[in-house]
N, C-alpha and C positions, 0 to 999 in steps of 0.2 A: 372537719367536714365539712364534706361539697353538698350547697342546697339545692333543688329545681325547683323555680317558680315560676306560673305561669303567668305571663303576659297581660298586664286589663288593655290588651282589643281582641275584636274580633277574629272571631277562626273562619269567618265564611269562604268559601273558597279557595280555604285552601286544604277542606279535609281528605279527598282524594293522593294531591300530593303528600299526606302528610301522610298516609296510610302506604304511599310509597317506600317512602325513607322509612317506611319502622320496618317494612319485609326484609330490605336490604342491609340494617342496621346489625344485624347477626356479623355477617360477613366482613364488616367495618369495624369490631370487637375485639375480635377472633387476627386481625390485622394487626394489633397493639402492637404484641412482640415480635413479628414477624424482625428478620435483620434488614431489610428493604424499607420499611417505615422504621423503625430507630434511624436507621441514618438519613432519612429524611427528615425527620428532626433534632435531627443532629444538628445537618446540612442549613436549615431553616434559624433554629438559632444564632449559628455563627454570621450568616450573612445579612444579620439582624445587625450581629455588633461590628461587621462591617463598613452599611450604610451607619453607624450611628445612631439608630435610630432605638435600641435593643433598652427598654426602662433600668434607669438603674431601680436596687434592693427598697421594697419600699413603696415603687410605683405602683401605678394602674396601667392595667389592660383590657382592649377588651378584642374578641374573636365574634367575629358575624360568619354565621354557620361555621360556628365550629365543631359540628358533629362527635364524636368521639372524643373529644380535648385533647387525641395527642398532641397535637401542637401547643396550647396554651396549655400545657404540664408542663415544658421542653421550656416556659419561659415561668412556670410554677417554682419548677427544681429550683430558676438562680431569685426565688423571694419577690419575683413581682404579684403582685394579689390578680386574680384575673375573673373576668366575668366572659360570658359563656355566651350566645344566645343562641337556638337552632328551633327549627323545625319538627322535627321528627321526638318522639319520647321515648323510642328506642336507645335514642342517638345518644339522651342526656341520662336517661338512666345509662348507659354503658359506660357514659364519664362519670360519672357518678359510684362507678362500682370500683372502676379501674383508680381514680382519684385516692380514695380516699384510702383504696388497698394497698398502694405508695404512699401514703401518709402525705395525700398534697388537699387543697380544700381549692374549692372551685364556686364561684357566684353563677351558678345557670339559669338561663331565663328559657320559658316553652313557649314560640309562638312562630308568628313571620316578623323579619323584619322590614320598615317600611318606616317613616316620616312619620308617621301616626306611633306607631308603636317608641319609638325614640322622645317625640313631648309628650306620651302619656308616662316616658319611665324617668321624664327630668332628665334625661341623659346629654345637657348643652354643659359642649367641653369639657366635660368627664373625666374622660382620661390619656394619659395620654401615649400612650399608640394606640390605636383603632385598625384594626385588619379584617381579610379577609383572603380567605383561601379556595380559590376554584368553585364558589359560589356560583351556583346558578342567577341566581336573583340579581346580582350585579353586572349585569344584561340588561338592566331596566335603570336607566344613569340617573331615574330619582333617591332610586336605593343608594348609587354613591354621594349624591350629598347627604343623606341622613349621617353616615358614617365618614362626611367630613364633617358636620355641626358635631359629632359625638367626642369632636376627640379637640384637646387643648395645645398637641405639636407634631405630633408625627399620624402619619397614615400610609397605607399600605393597602394594595391591590393587589395578586398573584395570580395569573390568570393565563389561559391556552393561547397562543398566539397563529399554530398552530399543530395538529394534533393527527398522525397515522398510527391505527388501532388494525392491528391484520382480518379480528375476526366483525368486531364491530362494523369493519367498515363493508366485512363483506356481506352482514347480516343486512344494515342497510341498501346496501346496490344487488345482490342478488335474493336476498328474501321480502324485500317491499319497494324496489325502487327507489330508491331515493338519497341524494347525496347528505354529507355529514353536517356538521354546524359549523356556519361561516364565520368562522372562528377570527380571522383576518378581519373581518365590519365590526363585533364586536368590537373588540381591542382598538381598533383607534374610536367608537363612539366612547368607548369609557379614555381614553388619552383626550379627547374634544375636553370633556366632559373635567380630566383633573386639570389642565390647563386654563381651562377657567376660573374653578375657581382655587388650588393650591399656587403654593412657592415652593423654589425650591425642585423643580418635578424634576425624577432621576427614570429611566426606565433602563430595566438591563437586559438580557435575553439569556435563559440557557437550554440547549439543548440534551435531554436525556434519552438514552438510548433503554429497553429491559427486554427481559424473555421473563414470563409467569408464566406458571404450570398450574392450571384448576382445573378440576374435576368437570362433568357439562353443571351440577347445578349448579358448585361456587360461579360459572361461567353465567350461568343465568341468573342468579342473584344478583352479580355483575353491572351486565348489561342492562337488565327487562328497566330499569326506573330511567335511564335516555333514550331508551328505542322508545317505553310508552312517550315519554315527553316530546320523541319527533311528530311520532307515527297518531298516537291517539289512540283511542278504543277500548273494552276492557284489559286489563292488566293482567287477569289470568290467563286468558286467553292466549297473549304477547309472551306469556312465559311459557305456555306449551309450545307454542309456534318457533322461539327460539330456542328450545331446550329438544324436538326435532329436528329443530337446520345442524345445531351445534352437533347434534347424538350423530350423525350421516359424517361429517369429518374429525369425532378423534380418534383416539388410540389409546385402544385398552382403559377406556372409561376417559383418558383425560387429553387435554389441547395444553401446546404452548403457542402461549400468541404472545406477539414480537409486537412491539410499541415506540414512536419516534419521540416524543413532546419538545414541543419547541415551548420553552415558557416564560413568562413574561413580569417581571416584578415591576409594577409600577408604586414608587414612593412618594412621600412628598410631607410641606410641612402647610399648618393650617394657618 
């Protein structure tokens, strides 16, 4: 049985972000059974084994920004005791429902990850592996320090080194007149911190090209949070602006979105 516990920390300043993730959580819950998502989880587990950082059966792992728990469940199937942290109620409720349906147990915590949260929970060198996958808050290196302190063995941060997303890039440039995220700069900040605090630092890159077919509604749910984080403003208004923009580009109500991601795997020992 999986459990959801609220972290003993303040949610002040996080409500809008939480609401945004809650509104997109259904999209990620529906991703769980998709072939591409299943393949991503299989690849994740295999690469942990190749790197020699996959916990053994009975050992522990913490997933920071676990979302609907797909990657956490990949480890749980191998007998690893999994704890997950996420800001979104919708994401964690999805993780609980899916994991219990599959006979897996996850220890889920609701709230924002930070050094304050780590200290409040007493997670000092608590886990054999602590990892984060595409978690936006890892652009704040203080959160990397907290991730490091929660581990007694291994840490892993997976983030974008570069990202080309056909429709998201078009939304940014054509609709709002802004550029995408400074992936390289964020990566270098992360690497600088890891090289200061970690041992046996290892970084590998993987380029992934995908074509994803989305309905306009799915695309709006998929893109709205990233656009909102970039340009600010009223979330519902942004959703309508994106919907209008994408509807003009859709063919029979659907969009073929081409992406090319360069993904950095940064692992280290504490």
